[in-house]
N, C-alpha and C positions, 0 to 999 in steps of 0.2 A: 256706728260713731263712737268715739272715745268718750269717756266720762268727762275729760277736760273740755272737749268741744261741746257737749251738751250742757255743761255748766256756764259757759260763755254765752251760749244762744239763749239759755234760759233767763240769764240776766238782762239780755237785750230785750226779750219778749215782754218782760215786766214793765217796760217804757210805755206799753200800749195799755189803753182803758177799756177797749170793747173790741168785739169780732164783728165785722160787718157782713161776712160771708163765709160759709164753709161748705165744701163740696168735694166729690171724688171726681178726678179728671182723667184717671187711668185705673187700670184694674187694682193697683197697689199704691196709687198716689193720691194724697189728699191736699187740696189747696185751702189755705185759711188766709183771709184777707183782714188785716188788723187796722182799725181806725180809718177805713175807707181809703187807705193809701199804700200799704205794703203787703204783697203777696208772698207768703212763705209756703213751701211745698215740703211735705213730709212723705218721703218714699218708704213705704212699709214692706218692701220686698224682703223675703225671708233670708236672713244671713248677709243681706246687702243694704239694709236700711240706711238712709241719710237724709239730711235737711238741706235745702237750697232755697235761694231766693232768686226770683225771675218775674218778668212781666206776667200778668194775668193770662191764662191760657183757656182756649175753648175746649171742652171735653171732645173727644173724638167720637164718643157715644154717650147715650143717657144711661145714668145708673139709678135704678128704681127699687133696689133692695131695701128691706127695713132699716138697715144700718144708715143707708143714704138719706132716707127720709127723716129719720130721727137726727142725723148729723146736721141737716138743713134746718129743721125746725127748732131744735134745742140750741144751736151754736150761733146761728145767724141773727145778729142783732143783740147777742147777749153781753153782759158786763163781764169783762175780765178782771177777777178778783185777785188772782195770784197765780204765778207759775214757779214750779219748783222741780228740783231733781230729788225725789224722795229717797232717803236712805243711801244717798250717794251711789245709786245703781243707774244703769243706762236707761232711764226712763224720764220722760217730761210729762208732767201732771199739770193740767189746766184746771183751776178752780173757776167756776162760772156761775153767773146768775142768769137764767134764760130770759129773753125778753117777753116771752109769751106766758110767764108764770103770774098768776094773780095774787101770790104771796111770796114771802121770801123763800125761794127755792134754791137749793145748791145742787149742782151736778159736777161731775168731773170728766174730763177727756184725758185718758191715760195712754201715752204713745210709748210703747215698749220696743226698744232697739236691741233685743236680747237674741240675737243670731236666729235659729231656726224657729223660735217662738215669737218672732217679731209680731206685734199686733196693736190695733188701735181699739181701745174699749172705752164705752160710755158707761158711767156709774152714777148712782144716786148717792145721797149723803150717808147712807148706811152701808156703802161699799158693795151694794148689790148691782149686778150687771144689768144694764138697760138693754144694751146691744153691743155687738163686737163685729169688726171687719172679718175676723176668722173665728169660727166656732171650734171648740176643742172638747171632745168628750173624755170620759173616764178611761176608755180603752187606750187613749193615746197619751194621756198625762194624768198625774195626780191632781193637777190644777186645771179644773174644768172651767171653761169659758163658754157660758151659755146664758141667755136672758133669765132673770129671776134667780140666779145663783150668786152667792156671796164670793167675792173674788178674794182668793187666798193670796198672800204676799209671796214674792219671789224669794227663794232661798238666798241666804247671804253667800256672797262669793268672796273668798279669801283673796286678798291683795287688790280688790276693786277700788280702795281708797287711795292706792298709790298712783302716780302719774306714769304708769307703765314703766316704772323704774328708771325714768329719765326726766330731765327737766324740759317742760315745753315752754316755748316763747309765748308770752301773752298774745291773745287776739286783739289787736288794737281796734280794728273795725270789723265787727261781726257781719254786717251787711255785705261789705265787700268780699269778706272771706266766703260767705255763702253764695254770693254771685260767681266767684271764681270756681267753687265746687260745681255749681251749675254748668259753667262753660266746659269744664273738664268732663262732666258726665255726659253732656250732650254730644261732645265730640267723639267719645267712646261709643256711645249709643248709636250715633250716626254711622260710623264706620262699621259697627257689627251689623246693623240693620241693613245698611247698603249691601254688604256682602251677602247676607242671607236672602234679600229680596231679589238681587241681580242673579243669585244662583237659580232661584224659582223661576224667574223669567228665562234664563238661559236654557233651562230644561224644556220649556215650552218651544223655544226657538229651534232647539236640536230636534225635538219630535216632529215638528212641522217640515224641517229640512229632510228628515228621514223619510217622511210621507212623500215629499216631493220627488226624492230619489227613486222611491218605489213605484211611481206613477208609471204605467205602461206607455210604451212608445206608440204615437199616433200611426205612424207608418206601418209598424209591426201589426198593429190591430186591424188595419185596412187589409194587410196581406193575409191575416188569419180568417178575415171574413171572406175574401175571395177563395181561400182554399176550402173552407167549410162549405161555401156555396157550389163549388165545383164537385166536391164530395157528394152533396146532396143530389146534384143533378145526375151524377154518374150511378149512384145507388138507384135513383129513380129509373134510369134507363136500363139497369141490369138486375130488376127485381126477380126476373124469372130465373136468374142463375143462383140467387141466394137461398140457401137451405136453412131452416131453423137451427140455431146454435152454431151457425158458421161464426168464426171469430174475425175472419178477413175476407175481403173482396179483392180478387186479383183480375184486373181488367186493363183497358187502355184509355187514356185521356182523349180529349177531342182533337188533339194534334197527333195521335198515334203512339204516344210514348206509354210504356208499360207503368203501371201504377198500382200500389197496394193501399187499401182503405181499410182502417180498423173499424169493425162494426161494433156498436154499442151493445153491451150485454143487457139482458133482462128487458130489451125493447123488441116488440113485435116487428117482423120483417117489413110489413107495410107501413110502419111508422119510423123506420131508420131514416128516410130522407127527410122527414120533419124534424128529426132530432138535429140533423146538420144544418137545416135551414135555420132552426132557432139559435144554433150556435153562430152562424153567419149574421143573423139579425142583432144578437146581443154584442158581438164584436163590432159590428158596425156603429151601433148606437154609442158604445162605449168610446169608440175613436172619435166621434163627433163631439162628445161631452168632455173628453179628457182634458181639453184646453180650459173648459169652464172650471173643472176641479183644480187644475193647476193655478188658475187666477185666483181662485178662492183661497187656496193654501198660501199662495204667495202674499195675497193682501193681508191675511192673518199674521204671516211671518213678519211683514213690514210693520204691522201694528205693534207687535211685541218688540221689535228691534227699536221702535220709537220709545216704548216704555223703558227699555234698557238704557237707552240714551238719556231719557229724563231722570232716571234714577241716579245716574252719574252726575247729573247736574244739581240734584236736590241739596239743599242746605239745612234743612230741619226734619226731625223725626216726623213731624206733622205732614210734610210734603210727601215723605216716603209712604206713610200709611194711606194717604189718599190714592197714590199710585198702585200700590200693592196692598190691599186691606188684609189683616190677619185672618178674618172670617169670610173671606171671599167665597169659598166653596160652599160653606152652610148657608150663607145668604142667598147664594145663586140657587141652591136647591130649594130653599124655602119659597123663593119667588117663582120657581119653575120656569127659569128662563133658558131657552135654547139658543136664541140669537143675541149676540152682543155681549158687552161686559156690564156688571152691575157694580156700582159704587154707592157709598153713603157719605154725604156731606152734611154734617150737623142734622142728622136724622131725616134728611131728604134723600130719596132714591134717584140715583142718576144712571141713566143707561147710555152706553157708548157703542156705536156700531163700528165693526172692524173691517167691513168692505160694503160694497154697493148694495149687496142682497140684504145684509143686515141693517143697513141704513133704511131700505125700503120697509123691512118688516117692523123695525121699531117705530117708524112713522105711521104705519097702519095700526100699531097697538096703542099709540099715544092718545091721550083723552084732549078734549077740546082746549082746556085751560092749562095743559102741561106746557112747559116751556121748551122750545126747540132752538138749537143754536147750531152755527156752521161757519167756518171760516170763509170770509168773503173772497170770490173771484178764484179760489183754487180748490181741487178736489179735497175733501176732508172728511173725517168721521162726523156723522150726525150725532148730537147730544140731546137726550131727553131728560128733563128734570120733572119728576112727578110732583105736582104741587097741591093736589087735592083741594083746589080753589083757594089756597092760601096765598098771601102775599110773600114772595121769596125775599129773605134777607139779602142785601147787597154782597155779603161775604160768600153766600152760596153761589151766586151767579158768577162772581170773579173766579172762584175756585173751579167751577164748572168750565168757564171759559179757558182757564189755564189747562184743564185736562184735555179739552178739545184741541189746543194747539199741540200740547205734549204727545198725544197719541196720533197726530196727523203729519206732523213735519219733524225733520231732524235739523234742517238748516236754521242758523241764528237769523233774527230779523224782526221786523215789526209786523204784526198780523192783526187784522181787524176782524173780530168775531161778531157777527150778527146774531141777534136772538129776538124771538117773538113768541106769541102763544101759537099753539099748534093749529088752532081754528084759522089763522092767517096764513098757513102754508099750504100750498096746492101742489100736489105731486104731479110731475111731468113724466116723460119717458125715463125708464130706469130710476136712478135715485136722484135725478134732476128736480128742482122744485122752483116755484115761484112764490114769493113771501112779500107781505106788506106789514105796515104798523110795527116796524122793528126798531130796536135801539142797537147800539154798537159799543163794543168794549175794545180796547186796544191792549193787546198783549205783546210785550217784548221778550223774545227768547234770544239768549245770548249763548255764546259758546261756553262761558264759564258759569253763568248764573241765569235764573229766569225770574223776571220780576214783572209785576203788573203796573 
């Protein structure tokens, strides 16, 4: 952000008297709530830091680093004594008196919007670093940023006191200005994230399409089984003619036609018929099961087609992150999950079955008090929410119901999603179930937007 913008924001923040809450809501984004009313967000991305105003947001994940613990304990409930832009640099510095202090204690939160060195630093009244969002050691910079180290001042920057050599119109309404920055940022972020996540899902769809094309033909497999069976019988009938190390058997089939059979190498003569009998057995088994593999691959492809469609309809980065989490692979490996997809909603594990087999498997793995959900009266993904015997927040249930609809159907319409505890669900044939003691959520899926 420019110095001019930071000075206007600083003037606005001095209107507040205390901080009611401070937390990290994303890897590089801090939310500070002033006077229990206004949420201001400080994006500390290197080289792209900026400030915006928006409604309070739920973190996509919990942050428990030392910086986060201190940010919460020192800032939440603290008195806001003063906000300034020190030395006319691209820095906002908060002077605070923590609520938890038993005597007059002063701390500072310094937000530095200085390009690649963008950082958020907590300081005591002796300019000693308490903690920082990013640690910087002596090998990276002369200005070490680590707990217990005195923070050096940023070197003077020639020309920083000028308004970038041009007159800037005054910012009449800082809040509205910051809200506009948020809208612009969200629009760009949404487009970029959509493009990236649709590309990831499209690759999965392409891979499944390739596997479907590579599936062997059922009729050809049965024909191979018949040929191998015939070869086995002919070898068995002509064992007396076969000499060790023969590469081929020239004989006649059962209809009197001349035929040549390639003999397997490194197989004893008396085991050659078994070799072809096994080939026939494997080909016949594969032919019987190829339709099962085809249905399995097709159901997974449909699942990811639905995700792609839901990504196109999403209106917020939060929706996109629910559909395709950034850390999906690492989370899945940690869970050691083979069947279904794993998602996290407000730190609750949510499992989604991609086909009938996975629905059955997830149902068998679910615990008695886990929550199960399914779209009423139509085939759909089964969703399991791991509760660990806790009461689920309503927001988690609504988000999971939305996932259930997004992953199961493309067509717009009103859908009723039933949910109950796993102990009230009785498995029937296949993935069919009977369930009692359930509640219902209505989810409306539209062609343009999805809403609850």
